[in-house]
C-alpha positions, 0 to 999 in steps of 0.5 A: 347187818342187823340183829336177828332175835331167836327163840330160847330153844335156838341155844340148844340147837347151837350145841347140837350143830356144834357137836355135829359139825365137829364130827364132820371134820374132827381131825381138822377142828380139834387139830386147829384148836390144839394148835391155837392152844399150843401157841397161847401156852408157849407165849404165856411161858415167855416172862413179862411180855408173854402173857399179854401177847398171848391174850392179845391173840385171843380174838384172832384165834377165836376168829380163826376157829370160827372160820374153820367152823364155817369151812366145816359147815360148808362141807370143805376141809378146814385148812390150817391157814384158817387159823390165821384168817384174821391176819390174811384179810387185809391191813385194816382187818388185821389192825382192828383185830389186834386193837380188839385184842389190846382192848381184851388185854386192858379189860382183863387187867382192869378186872384182875386189879379190881378183883385183887382190891376186894380179895381176902387176905386171910391166909389158909392153913394147908398143914399137911398140904395134901390132906383133903382137909387142906383142899377143903379149906382152900375151896371154902376160902376161894367160895368165900372170896368176894374178889372171886365173886366180883371177878366173875361178875365183871367178866360176864358183860366182858364175855358178852361184848367179845362173844361176837366181836372177832367175827364181826371185825373179820367178816363185816369190817366192824370197828372194834368199839362198835363190834364189842357194842353190837356183840354185847347188844346181841347177847343181851337181846338173845339172852334166853337163847344164850342161857340155854346154850350155856345150860346145854354145854354145862349138862353136856359136860357134867354128863361126860364127867359122870360117865368117866366117874362111872367108868373109873369106878367100874375099872377100879382105878382112875389111871386109864380114865386120866389118860383119856380125860385130857384128850376128851376135854380137848375134843369137847373144847373143840366142839364148843368153839365150833357152836360159838360159830353158829351163835354168831350166824343166827344172831345177825342177818344181812339187811333185807333177809328174813329173820330166823323163826 
């Protein structure tokens, strides 16, 4: 495997391919994503060990969703067993994926601890708690909190390191540490395409949000929109995870293969 450099416009192509592939198998891909989120949510509710265990499985779940997307892209129906692809690939791959998950848990713990050290300790007046003024004060304090900005700053390189790592471990047997390094370098070298990818998804989400707001205004109430919003968010999240597969597919090529134009 070697790094493949792509032009900035490829990021928008990843968005389109994710949406297009999702609509090939909408029930399967959204169902698998819902199953993954349900497992994570249930585990997170377990006292003490639940949240670390849920985070431990995030790389494996990401690899499973990417495997399901690859099946859909090939014209095959992704079965639920695809979600367990990381655990069905042999003992070595399973061990490396869990090691990757352990690194993820430790990295997030360090990030949260560092952010907490710089968090603002000033209380916010939330009287009355349901008033618009209280919500505005809470938002203002959050945006002015240096701990929040530090967490966002530190999470960006962490996200880059784990973006391609699960797929590298699953499909190419890359060691956890090397997969993190290769993933970070791939995101950095293709940073223009990744930026366009992020902007494309941001624009799509904002457009959907604006459409829902207009519908709520036309219908004279938000009750129906609130019912529609949650399933719509689920579908959009499924599309997003489908597009992640294509960012990996185009960022790495087999040795000797021609690069993308």
